[in-house]
N, C-alpha and C positions, 0 to 999 in steps of 0.2 A: 504494500499500500503508500501510495505517495504519502510523506509527511503532513504535509498540509494541509491537505484534502478531506475534508470528511468522509466519514463512512457512508453516508447517505447521497453524497452526489455521484449521478449518473455516469457508470464508468463505459458504457458502450454505445455511444451514438452513430455507429454505423453498422448495426446489426445486416448480415447480408444471406442470402441463400440463391446458392445456383440451382437450377431443375436438373435433372439426371438422375440415373440409375446408381453412378458413385455417389458417396456423401464429399461434398466440395465447401470449401471457406474460400471467404474472400481475403486476401493479403496483398500487403505492399511490398516491394523490394526496397529495402534502405541500407546502405552501406555494407550492399553484400548480403544481406540477412532477409528474410520474409518476416513481414511483421502483421499481426493480426491484431486489430482494435489500434488503439491509441498509445503511442509512447508516454511514458510518463511525463517528459515536458510538454508535450500535446495537452496531456490531462490539465495541467498544471495551468497552462495558457487557458484553457476553456474554463477551469473554476474560477480563475482570476478574473476574468471578465462576467462572470455571473456574481462573484460577489462584490463587484463594482457596482453592476447594475443595479444589486439589490440595495447598497448605500446610497444610491441616485435616486430610488423609487421609494425608499420610506419617507422621505420628506412629501413626495410628490403626494402620497398613499394619506398621510395625515393631512395636507392641504385639502385634498378632495373631501374627505370625511369633514373637516371644519366647513368649508364653502358648500356641502350639499348634503346636508343632516337627512335628506330623506334616502339617501342612499346607503343602504346596508353594507357591512365589509364585505361579503361576497358580492356584491356587486361593484365595489370598487377593485377586487381582487381579478374578477373577471376581468374588467376593463384594462387591468395591467397586464393580462395575459394576452388579450388579443391586440393592445398596443406594441408590444414585444414582438408577437408574433408579426403583425403587419409592418415593424419597422425594415424586416429582413437583415438583422443585426447577425444571424448565422446559430442563433439557439438551436437547439433541439427542441422537441416536443418533450421530453422526460427532463432537459435542463429548463425548459419554463416552468413545468410543474412544480421542479424542487424551488426556483426562483420563487414562486407565488407562495410554496410552502414555508420558505425561510421569514419571507416578509409578514405572513401572517405570525409565526412565530416572535418575531422581534416586535412586533407590534402589540402582543398579546390577544390577538384578534383567535376567533375561532379557525379552523381549517376549514378549506373551502369545500372540502368533502367530496370533490368529485376531480375528475382531471380537466386540466383547464381545456384540454385539446378536445375534449370528447364533446364539447358546446355545440 
């Protein structure tokens, strides 16, 4: 496990399968070796970006709650998920779910209860 990354952070953003009779996996050739999934450095970079987004989105959520008292915390979290998705910043659906969950935890809000991408 990478030391700075929480255990609940999504590890496999590029699952893949190739049809056929024999089992196959998707791999990349890096420095003469085949690599399946992310390297530790790639995973750390993805985590750092998501953690930074969380820090930027927490004040946004607090402001939205203050400015729109009729909105539930679930409304705000779903808007965050939709916004991150529509921006095209490269987060995977599991990463967006993780971001939304961490924001809820940080703010002491109830968890969304559904996967953000299932909407």
